[in-house]
C-alpha positions in Angstrom: -27.1 8.4 36.3 -29.9 8.5 33.8 -28.8 11.9 32.6 -25.0 10.9 32.3 -25.4 7.6 30.3 -26.0 9.5 27.0 -23.0 11.4 27.6 -20.9 8.3 28.2 -22.2 6.7 25.0 -21.4 9.8 23.0 -17.8 9.7 24.3 -17.4 6.1 23.3 -18.7 6.8 19.8 -16.3 9.9 19.4 -13.2 7.8 20.3 -14.3 4.6 18.5 -12.3 3.9 15.1 -14.1 5.3 12.2 -15.6 8.1 14.6 -13.8 11.1 15.8 -10.6 9.0 16.0 -9.6 10.3 12.5 -8.9 13.6 14.2 -5.1 12.6 14.4 -4.9 12.4 10.7 -3.0 15.3 8.9 -5.3 18.0 7.5 -3.7 17.5 4.0 -4.8 13.8 3.9 -7.9 13.2 1.5 -11.0 12.6 3.2 -11.4 9.5 1.2 -8.1 8.2 2.9 -9.6 8.9 6.2 -12.7 6.9 5.8 -12.4 3.9 3.4 -15.3 1.6 2.9 -16.3 0.0 6.1 -16.4 -3.5 4.7 -13.1 -3.1 3.1 -9.4 -2.3 4.5 -8.4 -1.1 0.9 -9.3 1.6 -1.2 -8.1 3.6 -4.2 -7.6 7.5 -4.1 -6.8 9.6 -7.0 -4.6 12.6 -6.1 -5.3 15.9 -8.0 -2.9 16.2 -10.6 -1.3 13.0 -9.7 -1.5 9.2 -9.5 -3.7 6.7 -7.9 -2.5 5.5 -4.7 -3.5 2.4 -2.6 -4.9 3.3 1.0 -5.1 0.5 3.7 -7.1 1.3 6.8 -6.0 -1.4 9.4 -4.0 -1.2 12.6 -0.6 -2.2 11.1 1.5 -1.0 13.9 0.4 -3.6 16.4 1.8 -6.5 14.6 5.2 -7.9 14.5 7.2 -7.8 11.3 4.1 -6.4 9.2 4.4 -6.0 5.4 2.1 -5.4 2.4 2.5 -7.3 -0.8 0.4 -6.0 -3.7 0.3 -8.2 -6.9 -0.9 -7.0 -10.2 -2.5 -9.7 -12.5 -2.9 -8.4 -16.2 -5.0 -10.5 -18.7 -7.1 -13.4 -17.6 -7.2 -14.0 -13.7 -6.2 -17.6 -12.7 -7.6 -17.1 -9.3 -6.1 -17.2 -5.6 -5.2 -20.7 -5.9 -2.6 -19.7 -8.5 -1.8 -16.1 -7.5 0.0 -16.2 -4.1 2.0 -13.8 -1.9 5.8 -13.8 -2.1 6.2 -14.0 1.8 9.2 -11.7 1.2 9.8 -10.5 4.9 9.8 -14.2 6.2 11.6 -15.9 3.2 14.0 -13.0 2.0 14.3 -10.1 4.3 17.6 -11.5 6.2 21.2 -10.8 6.4 22.7 -8.7 3.8 19.5 -8.3 1.8 17.9 -6.6 4.8 20.8 -4.3 5.3 20.6 -3.3 1.6 16.9 -2.3 2.0 17.6 0.0 5.0 20.5 1.5 3.1 18.5 2.2 -0.1 15.7 3.8 2.1 18.3 6.2 3.6 19.7 7.0 0.1 16.4 7.6 -1.4 16.3 10.9 0.7 18.6 12.2 -1.8 16.9 11.0 -5.0 15.7 8.0 -6.9 17.3 4.5 -6.2 17.0 1.4 -8.2 19.1 -1.5 -6.9 18.9 -5.3 -7.9 18.6 -7.7 -5.2 18.9 -11.7 -5.7 17.5 -13.9 -2.8 17.4 -17.8 -3.2 18.0 -17.4 -7.0 14.9 -15.0 -7.2 15.4 -11.6 -8.8 14.0 -8.4 -7.1 14.5 -4.8 -7.6 14.6 -2.3 -4.8 12.9 1.1 -5.8 13.5 4.0 -3.6 12.3 7.6 -3.6 10.6 10.2 -1.6 6.9 9.0 -1.8 3.7 11.0 -1.6 3.9 11.7 2.0 7.3 13.4 1.4 9.2 10.5 3.3 12.3 8.4 2.0 10.8 5.1 1.0 11.5 1.7 -0.7 9.3 -0.9 -2.1 10.8 -4.3 -3.4 9.5 -5.4 -7.0 9.6 -9.0 -8.2 8.3 -9.3 -12.0 6.7 -12.4 -13.3 7.4 -13.4 -17.0 4.8 -13.1 -19.8 4.8 -16.9 -20.2 3.8 -17.6 -16.6 0.1 -18.3 -15.7 -0.4 -14.8 -14.1 2.0 -12.4 -15.8 2.6 -9.0 -14.0 4.5 -7.9 -10.9 4.3 -7.8 -7.0 5.4 -4.8 -5.1 6.4 -5.5 -1.5 6.1 -2.8 1.3 8.3 -4.1 4.1 9.5 -1.0 5.8 6.0 0.4 6.5 6.7 3.5 8.8 7.9 5.4 5.8 4.4 4.8 4.2 2.4 5.5 7.2 0.1 8.5 8.0 -0.5 7.1 11.5 -0.8 4.0 13.3 -3.8 2.6 11.1 -3.4 4.2 7.7 -1.1 3.5 4.9 -0.7 5.4 1.8 1.0 3.3 -0.8 2.5 4.6 -4.2 2.5 1.6 -6.7 5.5 1.6 -9.0 4.3 3.4 -12.2 6.4 1.4 -14.6 5.1 -2.0 -13.4 1.6 -1.2 -12.7 1.0 1.0 -15.7 -1.4 -1.5 -17.2 -5.2 -2.3 -16.0 -5.8 -5.4 -14.3 -6.6 -6.8 -10.9 -4.7 -6.2 -7.6 -4.1 -8.8 -5.1 -3.6 -7.2 -1.8 -2.2 -9.1 1.1 -1.4 -7.9 4.7 1.1 -10.3 6.4 2.6 -10.5 9.7 5.8 -12.3 9.1 4.8 -15.6 7.5 1.3 -15.5 8.3 -1.5 -13.7 5.9 -4.0 -11.8 8.1 -6.1 -10.8 5.3 -6.5 -10.5 1.5 -8.5 -8.4 -0.9 -8.7 -7.8 -4.5 -9.6 -4.5 -6.2 -9.9 -3.7 -9.9 -7.0 -1.7 -11.1 -7.5 0.9 -14.0 -3.9 1.5 -14.7 -2.0 4.6 -14.7 -2.9 7.4 -17.0 -0.4 9.4 -18.9 0.5 12.4 -16.8 -1.3 15.8 -17.9 -2.4 19.0 -16.3 -5.9 17.9 -15.3 -7.5 14.3 -15.2 -10.9 13.1 -14.5 -11.4 10.7 -11.6 -12.8 7.1 -12.3 -16.4 6.4 -11.3 -16.6 5.8 -7.6 -13.3 7.6 -6.9 -12.6 11.1 -5.6 -9.9 13.4 -6.8 -8.2 15.0 -3.9 -5.2 17.2 -3.1 -2.0 15.5 -2.4 -1.1 15.2 1.4 
């Protein structure tokens, strides 16, 4: 038994999340997406010749009605007491609005989709296209007016399978038009009406597209999956 114990420990380490469990990740996915910071569920990855994407490392698949909301705050940050999630899935993803989302995702296989959506007198826009993973996908954007305490926009990812690399990793493209400016990103992971965790990350904004770009300090520039 003494000689077998180290082997058992090694087997546990190799199958533990963050160990060799990343073997199920497709080869084209950047290494930085496979191993985000151990203390954070959120990281930024800059694709070679492309845009930054938001990578989430969290077991999203085990939750009922999971969603991710990402809020960009430009200018002075009023703090988390003012900047709150929309709770879109719980409050607005119902009835005809839900049907519209699924139809837009299907339509995005053939090209970009933009569709207005109004729920409870709140205006949203559905944006659909093939994402960085090559899948038809949609996100829902709500834009806050410049006169509000925290101007900017929120992008809601409520149909997560289209953004998933596996049962743990999400590879989220932020809407370029609404997230062009630098600021702070508030990221919430929700299970229906409940916020399971929240993080903030500094957002440098999108650069103008060109043939080659330099990664920001602390980021790695990787090939697209």
